[in-house]
C-alpha positions as CSV (number, residue, x, y, z in Angstrom):
1,M,-67.5,15.2,9.1
2,R,-64.2,13.7,10.4
3,L,-62.6,11.2,8.0
4,F,-60.1,8.5,9.1
5,I,-58.1,7.0,6.2
6,A,-56.5,3.7,7.3
7,E,-53.7,1.9,5.6
8,K,-55.6,-1.3,5.3
9,P,-59.1,-2.7,6.0
10,S,-58.2,-4.5,9.3
11,L,-56.9,-1.2,10.8
12,A,-60.0,0.6,9.6
13,E,-62.3,-2.0,11.3
14,A,-60.3,-1.6,14.6
15,I,-60.6,2.2,14.5
16,A,-64.3,2.0,13.6
17,K,-65.0,-0.3,16.6
18,G,-63.0,2.1,18.8
19,L,-65.3,4.9,17.7
20,G,-68.4,2.9,18.3
21,S,-71.8,2.4,16.6
22,A,-70.0,1.5,13.3
23,D,-72.3,1.0,10.2
24,K,-70.4,-1.0,7.6
25,Q,-70.9,0.2,4.1
26,R,-69.3,-0.8,0.8
27,S,-66.1,1.3,1.1
28,C,-66.2,2.7,4.6
29,F,-67.6,2.5,8.2
30,V,-69.9,5.3,9.3
31,C,-69.7,6.0,13.1
32,G,-72.0,9.0,13.7
33,N,-70.1,12.1,12.5
34,D,-67.0,10.0,11.9
35,V,-66.3,8.0,8.8
36,V,-63.5,5.4,8.5
37,T,-62.3,4.4,5.0
38,W,-59.2,2.5,3.9
39,C,-56.4,2.0,1.3
40,F,-55.0,-1.4,0.3
41,G,-51.4,-0.4,1.0
42,H,-50.1,1.9,-1.7
43,I,-53.1,2.7,-4.1
44,L,-50.9,5.1,-6.1
45,E,-47.8,4.2,-8.1
46,Q,-45.1,6.1,-9.9
47,Y,-45.0,6.8,-13.6
48,A,-42.8,4.5,-15.7
49,P,-40.2,6.4,-17.8
50,Q,-42.1,6.1,-21.0
51,E,-45.1,7.7,-19.4
52,Y,-43.1,10.8,-18.9
53,D,-41.9,10.8,-22.5
54,E,-42.4,8.2,-25.3
55,K,-38.7,8.4,-26.2
56,Y,-37.9,6.4,-23.1
57,K,-39.6,3.3,-24.6
58,S,-36.1,2.8,-26.1
59,W,-33.5,1.8,-23.6
60,D,-31.1,4.1,-25.2
61,I,-28.1,4.7,-22.9
62,T,-27.5,8.2,-24.3
63,L,-30.9,9.3,-22.8
64,L,-29.7,8.5,-19.3
65,P,-30.0,9.6,-16.6
66,I,-33.7,9.8,-16.4
67,I,-34.6,12.2,-13.6
68,P,-38.2,13.6,-13.7
69,E,-38.4,17.3,-13.3
70,K,-41.9,16.9,-11.9
71,W,-42.7,13.6,-10.3
72,Q,-46.0,12.0,-11.4
73,M,-48.2,9.4,-9.7
74,K,-51.2,7.5,-11.0
75,V,-53.9,5.4,-9.4
76,K,-53.2,1.6,-9.6
77,S,-55.6,-0.2,-11.9
78,T,-56.6,-2.5,-9.1
79,A,-57.6,0.3,-6.7
80,K,-59.6,2.7,-8.9
81,E,-62.9,2.0,-7.2
82,Q,-61.6,2.4,-3.6
83,F,-59.6,5.5,-4.6
84,K,-62.8,7.2,-5.9
85,A,-64.5,6.4,-2.6
86,V,-61.6,7.9,-0.6
87,K,-61.4,10.9,-2.8
88,D,-65.2,11.6,-2.6
89,L,-65.1,11.3,1.2
90,A,-61.9,13.4,1.5
91,L,-63.4,16.3,-0.5
92,K,-66.5,16.3,1.8
93,A,-64.6,16.0,5.1
94,D,-64.1,18.9,7.4
95,T,-61.1,17.2,9.2
96,I,-59.0,14.2,8.0
97,V,-57.0,11.8,10.1
98,N,-54.1,10.0,8.6
99,A,-54.3,6.5,9.9
100,G,-51.4,5.0,8.1
101,D,-49.2,2.4,9.9
102,P,-46.9,4.1,12.5
103,D,-43.8,4.2,10.3
104,R,-42.4,6.3,7.5
105,E,-44.0,4.2,4.8
106,G,-47.4,4.4,6.5
107,Q,-47.1,8.2,6.8
108,L,-46.3,8.6,3.0
109,L,-49.0,6.1,2.0
110,V,-51.9,8.3,3.2
111,D,-50.2,11.7,2.7
112,E,-49.5,10.9,-1.0
113,V,-53.2,10.1,-1.5
114,L,-54.2,13.4,0.2
115,N,-51.7,15.3,-1.9
116,Y,-53.0,13.6,-5.2
117,I,-56.6,14.5,-4.3
118,G,-55.5,18.1,-3.5
119,V,-56.4,18.4,0.2
120,L,-53.0,18.1,1.8
121,G,-52.2,21.4,3.5
122,K,-55.6,22.8,2.6
123,K,-57.7,21.0,5.3
124,P,-57.1,20.3,8.9
125,I,-55.2,16.9,9.1
126,Q,-54.5,14.9,12.2
127,R,-52.4,11.8,12.8
128,I,-53.3,8.7,14.7
129,L,-50.6,6.2,15.7
130,V,-52.1,2.8,16.3
131,N,-49.4,0.3,17.6
132,A,-51.9,-2.4,18.4
133,L,-55.4,-3.4,17.3
134,D,-56.9,-4.4,20.6
135,E,-59.7,-2.2,21.9
136,K,-57.7,-0.6,24.8
137,S,-54.8,0.4,22.5
138,V,-57.1,1.9,19.9
139,H,-59.0,3.9,22.5
140,E,-55.7,5.3,23.8
141,S,-54.6,6.2,20.3
142,L,-58.0,7.9,19.5
143,A,-57.5,10.0,22.7
144,D,-54.0,11.1,21.5
145,L,-54.5,12.5,18.0
146,R,-51.5,14.5,16.8
147,D,-51.0,17.3,14.2
148,N,-50.1,15.6,10.9
149,R,-47.5,18.3,10.3
150,E,-45.4,16.8,13.1
151,F,-44.6,13.9,10.8
152,I,-43.5,15.9,7.7
153,G,-39.9,14.6,8.2
154,L,-41.1,11.0,8.4
155,R,-43.2,11.4,5.2
156,N,-40.3,13.2,3.3
157,S,-37.9,10.4,4.2
158,A,-40.2,7.8,2.7
159,L,-40.8,10.0,-0.4
160,A,-37.0,10.4,-0.8
161,R,-36.5,6.7,-0.5
162,S,-39.2,5.9,-3.0
163,R,-37.8,8.3,-5.6
164,A,-34.2,7.3,-5.0
165,D,-35.2,3.6,-5.6
166,W,-36.9,4.7,-8.8
167,I,-33.9,6.6,-10.1
168,I,-31.4,3.8,-9.3
169,G,-33.7,1.0,-10.5
170,M,-34.8,2.6,-13.8
171,N,-31.4,4.1,-14.8
172,M,-29.0,1.4,-13.7
173,T,-31.1,-1.6,-14.9
174,R,-31.3,0.0,-18.4
175,A,-27.6,1.0,-18.5
176,C,-26.3,-2.3,-17.2
177,T,-28.6,-4.4,-19.4
178,K,-27.6,-2.5,-22.6
179,H,-23.9,-2.5,-21.7
180,A,-24.0,-6.3,-21.1
181,E,-25.8,-6.8,-24.4
182,K,-22.7,-5.4,-26.2
183,V,-20.7,-8.5,-25.2
184,G,-23.5,-11.0,-25.7
185,Y,-25.6,-11.1,-22.6
186,S,-29.2,-11.4,-23.5
187,S,-31.1,-11.3,-20.2
188,V,-32.1,-8.1,-18.2
189,V,-29.6,-7.1,-15.5
190,S,-31.9,-6.1,-12.7
191,V,-30.4,-3.5,-10.4
192,G,-31.8,-2.1,-7.2
193,R,-30.6,0.3,-4.6
194,V,-30.9,-2.3,-1.8
195,Q,-31.3,-5.5,-3.8
196,T,-27.9,-5.3,-5.6
197,P,-25.6,-4.6,-2.6
198,T,-27.4,-7.4,-0.7
199,L,-26.7,-9.7,-3.6
200,G,-23.1,-8.5,-3.6
201,L,-22.8,-9.6,0.0
202,V,-23.8,-13.2,-0.8
203,V,-21.7,-13.4,-4.0
204,R,-18.5,-12.2,-2.3
205,R,-19.0,-14.6,0.5
206,E,-19.4,-17.4,-2.0
207,K,-16.2,-16.4,-3.7
208,E,-14.4,-16.4,-0.3
209,I,-15.6,-19.9,0.4
210,Q,-14.6,-21.1,-3.1
211,D,-11.2,-19.6,-2.8
212,F,-10.6,-20.8,0.8
213,H,-7.7,-23.1,1.5
214,P,-7.5,-24.6,5.0
215,V,-4.3,-23.8,7.0
216,N,-3.1,-25.3,10.2
217,Y,-2.4,-23.1,13.1
218,F,-1.1,-23.8,16.6
219,Q,-1.7,-23.1,20.2
220,V,0.1,-24.1,23.4
221,S,-1.9,-25.3,26.4
222,A,-0.4,-25.7,29.9
223,T,-1.8,-27.0,33.2
224,W,-0.2,-25.8,36.5
225,Q,-0.3,-27.2,40.0
226,H,-1.0,-24.6,42.7
227,E,-1.1,-25.7,46.3
228,Q,-4.9,-25.1,46.3
229,G,-5.6,-26.9,43.0
230,E,-5.0,-27.0,39.2
231,I,-5.1,-24.1,36.7
232,R,-5.5,-24.6,33.0
233,S,-4.1,-21.9,30.7
234,H,-2.9,-21.0,27.2
235,W,0.3,-19.3,26.0
236,Q,-0.2,-15.6,25.2
237,M,1.6,-14.7,22.0
238,P,3.3,-11.3,21.6
239,E,1.2,-9.2,19.2
240,D,4.3,-8.1,17.3
241,M,5.8,-11.6,16.8
242,E,6.5,-13.0,13.3
243,G,4.6,-16.0,12.0
244,L,1.1,-14.8,12.8
245,D,-1.7,-14.5,10.2
246,A,-4.1,-11.6,9.9
247,E,-6.3,-13.0,12.6
248,G,-3.3,-13.3,15.0
249,R,-3.0,-17.1,14.8
250,L,0.4,-18.8,15.0
251,L,1.3,-20.6,11.8
252,E,4.8,-21.8,12.8
253,K,4.5,-25.3,14.4
254,A,8.2,-25.3,15.4
255,R,7.7,-22.2,17.5
256,A,4.7,-23.7,19.3
257,E,6.7,-26.9,19.9
258,D,9.6,-25.0,21.4
259,I,7.3,-23.2,23.8
260,A,5.6,-26.4,24.9
261,A,9.0,-28.1,25.5
262,K,10.5,-25.0,27.2
263,V,7.9,-24.9,30.0
264,Q,7.5,-28.7,30.4
265,G,8.0,-29.4,34.1
266,Q,9.1,-25.9,34.9
267,T,8.1,-23.8,37.9
268,G,6.4,-20.5,37.4
269,V,4.9,-17.6,39.3
270,I,1.5,-15.9,39.3
271,R,2.1,-12.3,38.1
272,K,-1.5,-11.0,38.2
273,V,-4.9,-12.0,39.6
274,E,-8.0,-10.1,38.7
275,Q,-11.6,-11.0,39.9
276,K,-14.6,-8.9,38.9
277,E,-18.3,-9.2,39.5
278,G,-20.3,-8.5,36.4
279,Q,-23.9,-8.3,35.3
280,A,-25.7,-9.2,32.1
281,Q,-28.9,-7.1,31.8
282,P,-32.0,-8.5,30.2
283,P,-32.1,-8.3,26.4
284,L,-34.4,-5.6,25.0
285,P,-37.8,-6.7,23.6
286,Y,-37.9,-7.5,19.9
287,S,-37.8,-5.2,17.0
288,L,-38.9,-6.9,13.8
289,S,-35.4,-7.6,12.5
290,A,-34.2,-8.8,15.9
291,L,-37.2,-11.2,16.0
292,Q,-36.6,-12.4,12.4
293,I,-32.9,-13.1,13.2
294,A,-33.7,-14.9,16.5
295,A,-36.6,-17.0,15.0
296,G,-34.4,-17.9,12.1
297,K,-31.7,-19.2,14.3
298,K,-34.1,-21.0,16.7
299,Y,-36.7,-22.4,14.3
300,G,-35.2,-21.9,10.8
301,Y,-38.1,-19.5,9.8
302,S,-37.4,-17.1,6.9
303,P,-37.7,-13.4,7.5
304,Q,-40.8,-13.2,5.4
305,Q,-42.5,-16.0,7.4
306,V,-41.8,-14.1,10.6
307,L,-43.2,-10.9,9.2
308,D,-46.3,-12.6,7.8
309,T,-46.9,-14.5,11.0
310,Q,-46.4,-11.4,13.2
311,Q,-48.9,-9.6,10.9
312,E,-51.4,-12.4,11.6
313,L,-50.8,-12.1,15.4
314,Y,-51.2,-8.3,15.1
315,E,-54.5,-8.7,13.3
316,K,-55.6,-11.2,15.9
317,K,-54.9,-8.3,18.4
318,L,-52.4,-10.5,20.3
319,T,-49.2,-8.5,19.6
320,T,-48.3,-5.0,18.7
321,Y,-47.3,-3.5,15.4
322,P,-45.0,-6.0,13.6
323,R,-42.9,-3.7,11.4
324,S,-41.3,-1.9,14.2
325,D,-37.6,-0.9,14.1
326,C,-37.7,0.0,17.8
327,D,-36.8,-2.2,20.7
328,Y,-37.8,0.1,23.6
329,L,-41.2,0.7,25.3
330,P,-43.0,3.9,26.5
331,T,-43.6,4.3,30.2
332,N,-47.3,4.8,29.7
333,Q,-47.6,1.1,28.9
334,L,-46.5,0.2,32.5
335,A,-50.2,0.4,33.4
336,D,-50.7,-2.7,31.2
337,V,-48.1,-4.8,32.8
338,P,-50.2,-6.6,35.5
339,K,-52.9,-7.5,32.9
340,I,-50.4,-8.8,30.3
341,I,-48.5,-10.9,32.9
342,E,-51.8,-12.3,34.2
343,N,-52.7,-13.4,30.7
344,L,-49.2,-14.9,30.1
345,S,-49.5,-17.0,33.3
346,S,-52.4,-19.0,31.7
347,L,-50.5,-19.9,28.5
348,S,-48.9,-23.0,29.8
349,E,-47.3,-24.6,32.9
350,E,-44.0,-23.1,31.9
351,F,-45.3,-19.6,31.6
352,A,-47.3,-20.1,34.9
353,T,-44.0,-20.8,36.6
354,L,-42.1,-18.0,34.9
355,T,-44.7,-15.3,35.6
356,Q,-44.7,-16.2,39.3
357,S,-41.0,-15.1,39.5
358,A,-41.5,-11.9,37.6
359,D,-41.1,-8.7,39.6
360,T,-43.3,-6.0,38.2
361,A,-41.5,-3.4,40.4
362,L,-38.3,-3.8,38.3
363,R,-37.7,-1.3,35.5
364,S,-35.3,-2.5,32.8
365,K,-33.6,-0.1,30.4
366,A,-36.3,-1.0,27.8
367,W,-38.6,1.6,29.4
368,N,-37.4,4.7,27.8
369,D,-39.6,7.4,26.3
370,K,-36.7,9.2,24.6
371,K,-36.1,6.1,22.4
372,I,-39.7,6.0,21.1
373,S,-40.6,7.6,17.8
374,A,-43.7,6.5,15.9
375,H,-43.7,3.0,17.3
376,H,-42.3,0.8,20.0
377,A,-41.0,-2.8,20.5
378,I,-43.1,-5.8,19.6
379,V,-44.9,-7.0,22.8
380,P,-48.0,-8.9,23.8
381,T,-51.2,-6.8,24.1
382,T,-53.8,-7.0,26.9
383,V,-55.8,-9.5,24.8
384,K,-55.5,-13.0,26.2
385,A,-54.1,-15.6,23.7
386,N,-55.6,-19.0,23.3
387,M,-52.6,-21.1,22.2
388,A,-54.8,-24.0,21.1
389,E,-56.3,-21.7,18.4
390,L,-52.9,-20.7,17.0
391,T,-50.7,-22.4,14.4
392,D,-47.3,-23.8,15.5
393,M,-45.5,-20.9,14.0
394,Q,-47.9,-18.4,15.6
395,R,-47.4,-20.1,19.0
396,N,-43.6,-20.2,18.7
397,L,-43.4,-16.5,17.8
398,Y,-45.9,-15.4,20.4
399,S,-43.9,-17.3,23.0
400,M,-40.7,-15.6,21.9
401,V,-42.3,-12.2,22.1
402,A,-43.8,-13.1,25.5
403,K,-40.5,-14.3,27.0
404,A,-38.7,-11.2,25.8
405,Y,-41.4,-9.1,27.5
406,L,-41.2,-11.2,30.8
407,A,-37.4,-10.7,30.8
408,Q,-37.9,-7.0,31.5
409,F,-39.2,-8.0,35.0
410,Y,-36.3,-10.3,35.9
411,P,-33.0,-9.2,37.5
412,A,-29.7,-9.1,35.7
413,Q,-27.6,-12.3,35.5
414,K,-24.7,-12.0,37.9
415,F,-21.3,-13.6,37.5
416,L,-17.7,-13.6,38.7
417,T,-14.9,-13.4,36.1
418,T,-11.4,-14.4,37.0
419,H,-8.2,-13.5,35.0
420,I,-4.8,-15.0,36.0
421,E,-1.4,-14.3,34.4
422,I,1.4,-16.8,34.9
423,E,5.0,-16.5,33.9
424,A,7.4,-19.5,33.5
425,A,10.7,-19.8,31.7
426,G,10.1,-16.2,30.5
427,E,6.9,-17.1,28.7
428,P,3.5,-15.6,29.5
429,F,0.4,-17.8,30.1
430,V,-3.2,-16.7,30.7
431,A,-6.1,-18.4,32.4
432,S,-9.6,-17.0,32.4
433,G,-13.1,-18.1,33.4
434,K,-16.5,-17.2,34.6
435,V,-18.6,-18.4,37.5
436,I,-22.4,-17.7,37.4
437,L,-23.5,-16.3,40.8
438,S,-27.2,-16.0,39.9
439,Q,-29.0,-16.7,36.7
440,G,-31.5,-13.8,36.8
441,W,-33.4,-13.5,33.5
442,K,-31.4,-16.4,32.0
443,V,-33.8,-18.8,33.7
444,L,-36.3,-17.9,31.0
445,Y,-34.0,-19.4,28.4
446,Q,-32.7,-22.5,30.3
447,G,-31.4,-25.1,27.8
448,E,-31.6,-22.6,24.9
449,P,-28.3,-21.5,23.3
450,T,-27.6,-17.8,23.2
451,D,-25.2,-15.8,21.1
452,K,-22.6,-15.7,23.9
453,D,-22.7,-19.4,24.7
454,G,-19.6,-21.3,23.9
455,E,-17.1,-18.5,24.7
456,N,-13.5,-19.7,25.1
457,E,-13.5,-20.0,28.9
458,E,-10.8,-22.6,29.8
459,Q,-11.9,-23.0,33.3
460,A,-15.1,-22.1,35.1
461,Q,-13.7,-22.0,38.7
462,F,-10.2,-21.5,40.0
463,P,-8.4,-22.3,43.3
464,A,-7.8,-19.3,45.6
465,V,-4.5,-17.7,44.4
466,Q,-2.6,-14.5,45.0
467,N,0.1,-12.5,43.2
468,G,3.5,-14.1,43.7
469,D,2.2,-17.6,44.3
470,G,4.3,-20.3,42.8
471,V,3.0,-23.0,40.4
472,T,4.5,-26.1,38.8
473,N,3.9,-27.2,35.3
474,L,2.1,-30.5,35.2
475,Q,1.6,-30.7,31.4
476,S,2.2,-28.6,28.3
477,E,1.0,-29.6,24.9
478,L,0.8,-28.5,21.3
479,I,-2.8,-28.1,20.0
480,T,-3.2,-28.2,16.2
481,K,-6.2,-26.4,14.8
482,V,-7.4,-25.8,11.2
483,T,-8.8,-22.6,9.8
484,K,-12.4,-22.8,8.7
485,P,-14.0,-21.2,5.7
486,P,-16.4,-18.4,6.1
487,K,-20.0,-19.6,6.7
488,H,-22.6,-19.2,4.0
489,F,-25.3,-16.6,4.7
490,T,-28.6,-17.9,5.8
491,T,-31.7,-15.7,5.5
492,S,-31.3,-14.8,9.2
493,T,-27.6,-13.9,9.0
494,L,-28.1,-12.0,5.7
495,L,-30.9,-10.0,7.4
496,A,-28.4,-9.2,10.2
497,A,-25.8,-8.2,7.7
498,M,-28.3,-5.8,6.0
499,K,-29.0,-4.2,9.4
500,N,-25.4,-4.0,10.5
501,I,-24.1,-2.9,7.1
502,G,-21.2,-0.9,8.4
503,S,-19.2,-4.1,8.8
504,Y,-19.4,-4.8,5.1
505,V,-18.5,-1.5,3.4
506,K,-15.6,-1.4,1.1
507,D,-14.3,2.0,2.4
508,K,-13.4,1.1,6.0
509,S,-13.3,4.8,6.8
510,L,-17.1,4.8,6.6
511,K,-17.5,2.3,9.5
512,P,-17.6,4.8,12.3
513,I,-19.9,7.0,10.3
514,L,-22.3,4.2,9.8
515,K,-22.1,2.8,13.3
516,D,-25.5,4.1,14.2
517,C,-27.0,3.6,10.7
518,S,-30.1,1.5,10.7
519,G,-28.7,-0.5,7.8
520,I,-29.9,-0.9,4.2
521,G,-33.6,-1.3,3.6
522,T,-36.2,-1.0,6.3
523,E,-37.6,-3.4,8.9
524,A,-40.6,-3.8,6.6
525,T,-38.7,-4.3,3.3
526,R,-35.6,-6.4,4.1
527,A,-37.4,-9.7,4.1
528,G,-39.0,-8.8,0.8
529,E,-35.7,-7.9,-0.8
530,I,-34.3,-11.4,0.1
531,E,-37.5,-13.0,-1.2
532,L,-37.2,-11.0,-4.4
533,L,-33.6,-12.2,-5.0
534,Q,-34.9,-15.7,-4.7
535,E,-37.8,-15.1,-7.0
536,R,-35.5,-13.7,-9.7
537,N,-33.3,-16.8,-9.5
538,Y,-30.4,-14.9,-8.1
539,L,-30.3,-16.8,-4.8
540,K,-31.4,-20.3,-4.0
541,L,-31.7,-22.2,-0.7
542,D,-29.3,-25.1,-0.2
543,K,-30.7,-26.6,3.0
544,K,-30.6,-23.5,5.2
545,N,-27.8,-21.7,3.3
546,L,-28.4,-19.0,0.7
547,V,-26.3,-19.7,-2.4
548,P,-25.9,-17.4,-5.4
549,T,-26.8,-18.8,-8.8
550,E,-24.6,-18.5,-11.9
551,K,-26.7,-15.7,-13.0
552,A,-26.1,-13.8,-9.8
553,M,-22.3,-14.4,-10.0
554,M,-22.4,-13.0,-13.6
555,I,-24.4,-9.9,-12.6
556,I,-22.1,-9.0,-9.7
557,E,-19.1,-9.5,-12.1
558,L,-20.8,-7.2,-14.7
559,L,-21.6,-4.4,-12.3
560,P,-19.2,-1.7,-10.9
561,D,-18.2,-1.9,-7.3
562,S,-19.9,1.3,-6.6
563,I,-23.3,-0.4,-6.8
564,T,-22.4,-3.9,-5.6
565,Y,-20.9,-2.7,-2.3
566,P,-23.2,-1.1,0.2
567,D,-21.2,2.1,0.9
568,I,-23.3,4.6,-1.0
569,T,-26.6,2.9,-0.2
570,A,-25.7,2.8,3.5
571,L,-24.9,6.5,3.4
572,W,-28.2,7.2,1.7
573,E,-30.0,5.4,4.5
574,K,-28.2,7.7,7.0
575,N,-29.4,10.7,5.0
576,L,-32.9,9.3,5.0
577,E,-32.7,9.2,8.8
578,A,-31.6,12.8,8.7
579,I,-34.6,13.8,6.5
580,S,-36.9,12.0,9.0
581,N,-35.4,14.0,11.8
582,R,-35.8,17.2,9.7
583,E,-32.0,17.7,9.8
584,M,-31.8,17.5,5.9
585,S,-34.1,18.6,3.2
586,V,-35.4,16.5,0.3
587,Q,-34.0,19.1,-2.1
588,D,-30.4,18.7,-0.7
589,F,-30.8,14.9,-0.8
590,F,-31.8,15.0,-4.5
591,S,-29.0,17.3,-5.4
592,Q,-26.7,14.5,-4.2
593,Q,-28.8,12.0,-6.1
594,K,-28.0,13.6,-9.5
595,T,-24.2,13.4,-8.7
596,Y,-24.6,9.8,-7.4
597,I,-26.5,8.5,-10.4
598,E,-24.2,10.1,-12.9
599,R,-21.2,8.6,-11.2
600,L,-22.9,5.2,-11.1
601,L,-23.8,5.3,-14.7
602,D,-20.3,6.3,-15.7
603,D,-18.8,3.4,-13.7
604,A,-21.3,1.0,-15.2
605,I,-21.0,2.1,-18.9
606,H,-17.2,2.2,-18.9
607,K,-16.5,-1.0,-17.0
608,E,-14.8,-3.6,-19.1
609,I,-16.6,-6.9,-19.0
610,E,-15.8,-10.2,-20.4
611,P,-18.3,-11.9,-22.7
612,P,-19.9,-15.1,-21.6
613,K,-17.5,-18.0,-21.9
614,D,-19.6,-20.0,-24.3
615,I,-21.0,-17.1,-26.3
616,P,-20.9,-17.7,-30.1
617,K,-18.7,-15.3,-32.1
618,C,-19.6,-13.6,-35.4
619,P,-17.8,-15.3,-38.3
620,Q,-17.6,-12.0,-40.1
621,C,-16.1,-9.6,-37.5
622,G,-15.3,-11.8,-34.4
623,R,-17.6,-9.9,-32.1
624,P,-20.0,-11.8,-29.7
625,L,-23.4,-12.7,-31.1
626,K,-26.6,-11.9,-29.2
627,L,-29.8,-13.9,-29.1
628,I,-33.0,-11.8,-29.8
629,T,-36.6,-12.6,-30.3
630,S,-38.4,-11.0,-33.3
631,K,-41.3,-8.9,-32.4
632,K,-42.9,-9.7,-35.8
633,N,-42.9,-13.5,-35.8
634,G,-41.7,-14.5,-32.3
635,K,-38.8,-16.4,-33.7
636,K,-35.3,-16.3,-32.2
637,Y,-32.3,-15.0,-34.1
638,W,-28.6,-14.4,-33.4
639,I,-27.3,-11.0,-34.4
640,C,-23.9,-9.4,-34.2
641,T,-23.3,-7.0,-31.2
642,D,-21.4,-4.5,-33.3
643,P,-22.2,-1.2,-31.6
644,E,-22.1,0.7,-34.9
645,R,-24.3,-1.9,-36.6
646,E,-22.0,-2.0,-39.6
647,C,-21.9,-5.8,-39.3
648,K,-25.3,-7.1,-40.4
649,S,-24.7,-10.8,-39.6
650,I,-27.8,-12.6,-38.6
651,F,-28.4,-16.3,-38.0
652,S,-31.4,-18.4,-37.2
653,D,-31.5,-20.1,-33.8
654,K,-31.1,-23.9,-33.7
655,R,-31.7,-25.3,-30.2
656,G,-30.0,-22.4,-28.4
657,Q,-27.1,-22.0,-30.9
658,P,-26.7,-20.1,-34.2
659,D,-27.5,-22.1,-37.3
660,W,-24.3,-21.6,-39.3
661,S,-25.7,-23.4,-42.4
662,P,-26.4,-21.0,-45.3
663,A,-30.0,-19.9,-45.8
664,P,-31.7,-21.7,-48.7
665,A,-31.9,-19.7,-51.9
666,K,-35.3,-18.2,-52.5
667,K,-37.2,-19.8,-55.3
668,K,-37.9,-17.5,-58.2
669,T,-41.5,-17.3,-59.1
670,G,-42.9,-16.2,-62.4
671,S,-45.5,-13.6,-63.1
672,Y,-49.0,-14.6,-61.9
673,N,-51.8,-14.4,-64.4
674,K,-55.1,-14.5,-62.6
675,K,-57.0,-15.1,-65.8
676,S,-55.0,-18.1,-66.9
677,F,-55.2,-19.8,-63.4
678,K,-57.7,-22.6,-63.3
679,R,-58.6,-24.3,-60.1
680,K,-58.3,-28.1,-60.3
681,A,-61.3,-30.0,-59.5
682,G,-61.4,-32.5,-56.7
């Protein structure tokens, strides 16, 4: 018997249909000598600290760090029945096929079950990579089964990530919560390897906005008369001149006024003319994060909405695997191009026109087998979409994916850039501009703003000029501008920041190291991290902007920089990539983890933190009081935070504040004589 273990029921059903003659049973499909069963995502979970040892029920800082010598898993309570079915089938099977999703998490999800059952490495195990659920794609995947051992690196990187998250979350949450309690904070300080640096990005941005003070800066604009026409330009400031801010902006108004007056009505000469033809190649098809960012900007969709909707389109067999971090395509999919474009032509009048201009003989840079790992970019499948049956969000996202695919069969946009340098009265002026020669793939996005729209091009077209030509100043003027505060993060821009994390590290020497890093978190988890921060009331949406709550501001203030900045986390992600490529062992990674967590704990425990501004103080010793809830009666009390517990002050809670009034004296009761007690009648 050959057993396929799919990550989820929808994938199992698609594989069963691909195998043919599927007989649906309670926990599997039987297809002749093949059986297909499924998981529900992760059906195993890691032990909690107290399950390793009861002493960890106490959040005692002296017991940290908690690093299991032997990692333990258990079956989730909600998956016991399905796990038993998978186990029974795996023990009977002659060959097993790992049918997890085609990424590192999907690889681990099935491998960890096989390891828990005890068959990993003891039975022949193959791997199937299903990037789309349509019948053609599934058949191709079934014909290309691989040896599961090829993906050991992928599995190990997911395993290392999972355990690293456990170590950081369990240890740092306990350490920071108990440390904060000493000065009166009563709520849990939740810490995560990805969650906390992400929150730090938003909090620091908020502080920059709050601390921002607008400043005027100045530019000089000049218009010149050439015999062939007018040229608009701006003054080019020397880089080493005084009076510039860190962004190279001129803050001295008098200097700008002097330059404007100095060239007013003067003659000048053209010192340099450069004209170059350039091209803008079609953008690559979408990875998940690229689609989330683009859809957020265009439609205001949250990253989680995009992921959920792409999952729906995937299960409808209309688009390929949604959690892809790849934006390239394998050349073996070129055979599908005619069918996909034929399908797209019937979507709408717009697509009918756009597909007519597509040249299927073109090969964009997206077609690159060397860039493909376990999955490829998100593209339409050979299944024809009925747009009338889709929701608005599904239609919009499908159209975005389809246009990005069509762009691969359009030529590059061509343009002519012009750069002119003018000198007058000893001062340099520069004019630049761009003329579009042919739109190419840009016709797909007519009327839609792109990231490069709005560039500072003073003039689109210039008169024919040559070096040495004379010009006369027609007008020079002072332009006053005002610095603007940094923009709040939106869900889309925060997602982009998580992906391009090298721009946000504290240690700038890490930027080149992290240039090729895939960011913090994964394509599949980043949206969830942002959602989690909102669920925990750390972030809230103000219109489209993500704004940190007071609780979030407090947490980032409490925590050491080593966990609120993404430096270490980003380096870990780079190490996880190395593990995936089998360039680093899990053992080497975890030898680093021990050093990392000890350093983080030391930073956290020894950081001096201020107590809450309005926290009540103990009248006996002056230390902050802490609000607790009695496990015996459920009542709330205020107790002294004296770490040595020498001060035993305790006060009842009265509407969120200590009740300073003295406790009433207990009534003395005499001895009770049961024999002399007489129950009153009535």
